[in-house]
Structures are given as structure tokens and as C-alpha cells.
C-alpha positions in Angstrom: 132.7 84.7 101.7 129.6 83.1 101.2 126.8 84.8 99.2 123.6 86.1 100.6 120.3 86.5 99.2 117.8 88.5 100.7 114.3 88.8 99.1 112.1 91.8 100.1 108.7 91.3 99.4 106.5 94.7 98.4 108.0 98.1 96.8 105.9 100.4 99.1 108.1 103.0 101.2 109.3 100.1 103.7 110.2 97.9 100.9 112.1 100.6 98.6 114.2 101.6 101.7 115.4 98.7 102.7 116.3 97.5 99.7 117.9 100.5 98.5 119.8 100.3 102.1 120.1 97.0 101.5 122.5 97.3 98.4 124.1 100.3 99.3 125.6 98.7 102.2 126.3 94.9 101.0 128.9 94.0 99.2 128.0 93.3 95.4 128.5 89.5 96.0 125.1 90.0 98.1 121.9 89.6 96.2 118.9 92.0 97.2 115.6 90.9 95.4 112.9 93.1 95.2 109.1 91.7 94.4 106.8 94.3 93.0 103.6 93.9 91.3 103.5 97.7 90.0 105.1 99.3 87.3 104.9 102.3 88.9 105.4 104.0 92.6 103.3 106.1 93.9 103.7 108.4 96.9 100.9 108.0 99.0 101.0 111.4 100.7 100.5 113.3 97.6 97.3 111.2 96.7 95.2 113.8 98.9 97.0 116.3 96.7 95.8 114.5 93.7 92.4 114.2 95.0 91.7 118.2 95.0 93.1 118.6 91.5 96.7 119.5 92.9 98.8 117.3 91.9 98.8 114.8 88.7 100.0 111.5 88.9 103.5 112.0 86.7 104.2 114.6 89.5 103.4 112.2 92.5 105.1 109.1 90.6 108.1 107.1 89.9 109.1 103.8 87.6 109.9 101.5 89.8 112.3 100.1 87.2 115.3 103.1 88.2 115.7 100.4 91.0 117.9 98.4 88.8 120.2 100.8 88.1 121.2 100.4 91.8 121.9 96.8 91.4 118.6 95.6 92.9 117.1 93.0 91.2 113.5 93.5 90.6 110.7 91.0 89.8 107.4 92.0 88.5 104.9 90.0 89.6 102.4 88.3 92.4 103.7 86.6 96.1 101.2 83.4 95.3 102.4 81.7 98.1 105.1 82.4 100.9 106.8 80.0 103.4 108.1 81.1 106.3 109.5 78.4 107.7 111.9 77.9 104.6 111.9 81.5 103.8 110.8 81.1 100.2 107.7 82.5 98.1 106.3 81.9 95.2 106.0 84.4 92.0 104.4 83.9 88.8 105.1 80.7 89.8 108.7 80.8 90.1 110.1 79.7 93.6 112.3 82.4 95.5 114.3 81.3 98.6 116.1 83.5 100.4 119.0 83.7 103.3 117.0 86.5 104.7 113.1 87.7 103.8 111.4 91.1 104.6 107.6 90.8 104.6 106.4 94.7 103.1 103.5 94.1 101.2 101.4 96.5 103.0 97.9 96.6 104.0 95.8 94.7 101.2 92.4 96.7 100.2 88.8 94.9 100.1 85.6 97.5 99.2 84.0 94.7 97.8 83.8 93.6 101.9 81.0 96.4 102.3 78.2 95.9 99.9 77.9 98.7 97.2 81.0 100.7 98.5 82.9 100.5 95.9 79.8 101.4 93.4 78.4 104.8 95.4 81.6 106.2 95.9 85.1 107.1 95.6 88.6 106.1 97.2 91.3 108.7 98.0 93.6 105.7 99.1 94.6 104.6 95.1 95.5 106.3 92.5 92.5 105.7 90.3 90.1 106.2 93.2 91.9 109.6 93.7 91.6 110.4 89.9 87.8 109.4 90.1 87.0 111.8 92.9 89.1 114.8 91.2 86.7 114.6 89.0 83.9 113.9 90.4 84.0 116.3 92.9 83.8 119.5 89.9 80.2 118.2 89.2 79.3 118.8 92.9 77.7 122.2 93.5 75.1 121.7 96.0 73.8 119.2 98.0 76.2 117.0 100.9 79.7 115.4 100.7 80.4 112.5 103.1 83.7 111.6 103.9 83.2 107.8 105.3 86.0 105.7 107.5 84.6 102.3 106.5 87.2 100.3 108.9 89.1 100.1 111.2 92.4 99.9 111.8 93.6 102.1 108.7 96.7 103.5 106.6 97.6 107.2 107.8 94.9 107.9 110.4 95.1 111.7 109.4 94.3 111.0 106.0 90.3 111.2 106.3 90.1 114.0 108.0 92.7 116.0 105.9 90.4 114.8 103.3 87.5 116.5 105.0 89.5 119.8 105.2 91.3 119.4 102.1 87.4 118.9 100.2 85.9 121.6 102.2 88.5 123.9 101.4 87.9 123.0 97.4 84.3 123.8 98.0 85.1 127.1 99.1 87.7 127.6 96.3 85.0 126.9 93.5 82.5 129.3 95.5 79.8 126.9 96.0 80.7 125.5 99.9 77.4 127.6 100.8 75.2 125.2 99.2 77.1 122.0 100.1 77.3 120.5 104.1 80.2 118.2 104.9 80.0 115.3 107.3 82.7 113.1 108.2 81.7 109.6 109.4 83.8 107.0 111.1 83.8 103.9 113.2 86.2 105.3 115.6 85.9 107.6 119.3 87.7 110.3 117.9 90.4 111.1 115.4 93.9 109.5 115.7 93.5 107.6 118.8 96.1 106.0 119.2 98.5 109.3 119.3 96.5 110.1 122.8 93.3 111.9 123.8 94.6 115.4 123.4 95.9 115.4 120.4 92.7 113.4 119.5 90.8 116.2 120.4 92.8 119.0 118.7 92.2 117.2 115.4 88.2 117.1 116.2 88.2 120.7 116.8 90.3 122.0 113.2 87.8 120.0 111.7 85.2 121.1 113.3 86.4 124.3 113.4 85.9 124.1 109.3 81.9 123.6 110.1 82.7 120.1 109.3 80.1 117.5 111.3 82.0 115.2 112.6 80.1 111.7 113.6 81.8 109.5 115.3 81.2 105.8 116.7 79.8 105.3 113.4 79.9 101.5 111.7 78.7 101.1 108.4 77.3 98.2 107.2 75.8 98.3 103.4 75.2 101.2 100.9 72.8 101.7 98.3 74.2 103.5 95.4 70.9 104.2 93.6 69.3 105.9 96.5 72.8 107.2 97.9 72.2 105.9 101.4 74.7 104.8 104.2 73.7 102.2 106.7 75.2 101.7 109.9 75.4 98.9 112.7 73.3 101.6 115.5 70.1 101.4 112.1 70.6 105.2 111.4 71.8 106.2 107.4 72.7 108.9 106.3 72.2 110.3 102.6 75.2 111.8 100.5 75.5 113.2 97.2 79.1 112.5 96.4 80.9 109.8 99.1 84.8 109.6 99.1 86.1 106.7 101.6 88.5 105.0 103.3 88.3 101.3 102.2 88.5 98.4 105.0 92.3 97.3 105.5 93.6 93.4 105.7 96.4 91.3 105.6 97.0 90.3 102.0 95.7 87.2 101.2 99.1 85.3 100.9 100.5 86.2 104.5 97.4 85.2 105.8 97.5 81.6 104.3 100.8 81.7 105.4 100.0 81.6 108.6 102.1 84.6 109.8 98.5 86.9 110.9 98.1 86.7 114.8 94.6 87.6 116.3 94.6 91.2 115.1 94.7 90.0 111.6 98.2 91.5 111.8 101.5 90.1 111.3 103.3 90.0 115.0 106.5 91.5 115.3 109.4 91.5 117.7 108.6 95.8 118.0 112.6 96.4 118.7 113.9 94.0 115.3 110.7 93.6 113.5 111.2 89.8 113.2 108.3 87.7 113.5 108.2 84.3 115.0 110.5 83.1 112.1 114.2 82.9 112.3 115.6 85.8 109.4 111.8 86.7 108.4 110.8 90.4 109.2 108.1 91.9 109.1 107.5 96.2 107.9 105.3 98.9 107.7 101.5 98.2 107.2 101.3 94.5 107.1 102.7 94.6 111.0 100.1 94.6 114.0 102.1 95.7 117.0 100.3 96.3 120.3 101.1 99.6 122.2 101.0 100.2 125.9 97.3 101.9 126.0 96.0 99.3 124.1 95.7 100.1 120.9 98.2 99.2 117.9 101.1 101.3 116.4 99.1 103.2 113.6 99.9 102.2 110.2 101.8 105.6 108.7 104.8 105.5 106.0 107.3 107.1 108.7 106.9 104.3 110.7 107.3 101.7 107.5 110.8 103.5 107.0 111.9 103.8 110.5 111.4 100.3 110.9 112.7 99.0 107.4 116.1 101.2 108.4 116.8 98.9 111.2 115.9 95.7 109.1 118.3 96.5 106.6 120.8 97.6 109.5 120.7 94.6 111.4 120.9 92.5 108.3 124.3 93.8 106.8 125.5 93.9 110.8 124.4 89.9 110.6 126.1 89.5 107.0 128.8 91.4 107.5 129.7 90.6 111.5 129.9 94.4 111.7 129.0 97.1 114.0 126.2 97.1 116.9 122.7 96.0 116.1 119.5 99.0 115.7 116.3 99.0 117.3 113.2 100.9 116.6 112.2 103.1 119.2 108.4 104.1 118.2 109.5 107.5 117.3 106.8 109.1 114.3 105.6 112.4 113.0 103.3 113.7 110.4 102.0 116.6 108.9 98.1 117.0 108.8 96.8 119.3 105.7 94.3 121.4 106.9 93.5 123.1 103.3 94.2 126.6 102.2 97.9 126.2 102.2 97.9 125.6 105.9 99.4 122.2 108.0 99.9 121.0 111.6 102.6 118.8 112.6 102.6 116.1 115.1 105.7 113.7 116.2 106.5 111.9 119.6 107.0 108.3 121.3 104.2 105.8 120.3 106.3 103.2 122.6 106.4 105.5 125.7 104.8 104.1 128.4 101.8 104.3 130.3 100.6 106.1 127.0 102.3 107.3 124.0 103.8 111.3 124.4 103.0 112.7 121.1 102.7 116.4 120.6 100.3 118.3 117.9 101.9 121.8 117.1 99.4 124.0 115.2 98.8 124.4 111.8 100.9 127.4 109.7 102.2 127.6 105.8 105.4 127.2 107.2 104.3 123.2 108.3 102.6 123.0 104.6 105.7 123.8 103.3 107.4 121.5 105.3 105.3 118.8 103.9 105.7 119.9 100.3 109.1 119.9 100.9 109.2 116.1 102.0 107.2 114.9 99.3 110.1 116.1 96.6 112.7 115.0 99.3 111.1 111.9 99.1 110.9 110.9 95.9 114.3 112.6 95.4 115.9 111.0 97.9 115.0 107.0 97.2 114.5 107.2 93.2 
């Protein structure tokens, strides 16, 4: 058997799942190489609980070195260059070449692209940002809390709406809600639009039912930190005392420079196999741009990254061993929507359905919140 090398870029949810399944299912004669710059993996859905003081960093993270015990070759470093035609990458000045290449680098956060944003507020999409927001929220006892979506698309479409509701619940828990208003601004015409108008309306109703003012179609241009004022493209402004934000997202520099991005700014792939236009080169998770029948892209969400990783890993194993039938990603996805007070809704459905996604949203309950807690524990246990 000729030895094959599979190189996976990025140890997020998609990269970890792909690497783990490949290592488990391929004979040890084949190499599985995982490239990641960070030392620890952080479970992204739990950052919202960290933001409100319900989790600690240690509880929601794991050392990536643990993956070495499974036989995965872990290389820590920045991806400096990708040559998709040769299936080669440059990491820390060293060239790596694979028989198969899986790009799972996710979306790069770029708060610096909006003047004043990083200086004025706290993002809840990174560990450091969620920690700073956790501490800053305790100083807010009166005034105006603003949750801001600074650009689209962004990871986890429910996250800003969950954040607003969790922060609102935290204000009530601390006994200051009657002195603090909560507003949510977004350039979207409605929440979670890819899930369809019915789901979007239900999420908006959840948010406004908490007394949170929702301001759609508000695209931010800049923020003035000294005056704590947000400026929008329609010549309106908004003031704040505490700002929690979703940073702008873009494809990583190495992916863009490799010519892998399409007109959407993200990597186009075959929506079933996740293969790019380059044979043997796949892209999964948030770095991809997959158009849906309604004209919107497939949401950037962990559940899709995991499912796509499973399909790609299976098909690479099939290509290497010659055994089994090919698999195809079918666009199925689900997510919890935290609303605070130990309750969560749950949405699931087929985003590939035509003429529009078929997604159902189930009402919030304590049982569904426990489901999300259980999933957090399961995920960290299963893959580490």
C-alpha cells in the first residue's frame, strides 16, 4: 500500500473531526497532519456562557496536544502560503505537501476594518473578548447596552440574538434591568434569514419579548470611542454605555492569496463533496461559501462544519482504501437558541431544500437548555 499524506489546515470543529476520523479509519501507514496556530481548542458555542460568567476558560477548552495521543501529527504554526494546485502549504517557513488537502481555517475576525470598533467595545467571538465583556458588564448599572452586528456573513447566525437575551437576563439577575436599556443593531433585514421568514419572525419575537429594541438594516461605518457613539450608513447614530459586538468576518489571508475565494469572498466548493476546483483539495466549515436556493449562503455554523468534515473524511478514506460508497453532505443542520433564565429554543431542518430551506423552530424550554449543556459536555468528551 502506497503511503498517503492528508494535510488538514485548522483545528476548529471541522478540522478536529476530519483529522480524528481519518486517523481512526486509515491504517497507520498513512499520515494525518493537522496544522493549527493555537495551543488550546475553545468550544465556540460556550463563549456566550463565559460572557455572562457561567463558564470558565478551562471548562470550555482543551489542549490540542491531546490529539497527538491518537496518532495525529500536530504542527503548530501559521499557514503562510497555500498552493492548491500542488496541494502544498508553507507553515513556519517549512513546505508541506499532501496527497489530499483539507482547508478548515474558518473565518478570520477583522474588527480593525471598522474604525473605533475594537477600542470601543468587546467582542464575544473570541476567548479574550468574551472574558473582557464578562468583566465589563459588572460595571454597567445604568445606561444603555448595545449589541452590534458589524457585518455579514458571520459565524453562528443565532449568536448576537442569544447574546442580547443572555445579557438582558444577566441584568435582571443583578437587579439593574430597570435602569439599563438593551438595543440590538444589525445590517440584516431580520434574524437568521437563511432559515426562512417564519423562523426569522419567531426569533425576532423572542428578542423583542424580552424588552430588547431590535434595529434591522443598520450598517455601521465607524465608532467614536470617546463619545461612545456608533455611526451608520443611513446617517443615523446610536449612543451606548457598554458595547458588545460581532466583528466583521473575512476569509484568511493565505486562502485569499491562493486564489481560492470566489465572488462571495469565500471558497466555492461542490455542495455535496466539499471539493474545490482543485482535485484532492477540500474546504469545510466557515471558510466556504455555499449558495442556497433562496440566494443566501449556507450559514456559517459548527453543526455544518462537523457534518462536512464527516463527509470529507469518509470520502478520503474511500479514495485511499478503495472500500465503501461515497457520501454527500445533504445540508441538514440544527442549533440551540439560548434566551436566558435556563431556557433555550431549538431549530433544525434541511437548508438545501428547494425552493427554500425547510427549517422548524421549537419553542424555548428548560429541557432544550439542558440539551445544549449536554451537547457541550458530549462534544468535548467525544473529540478529546
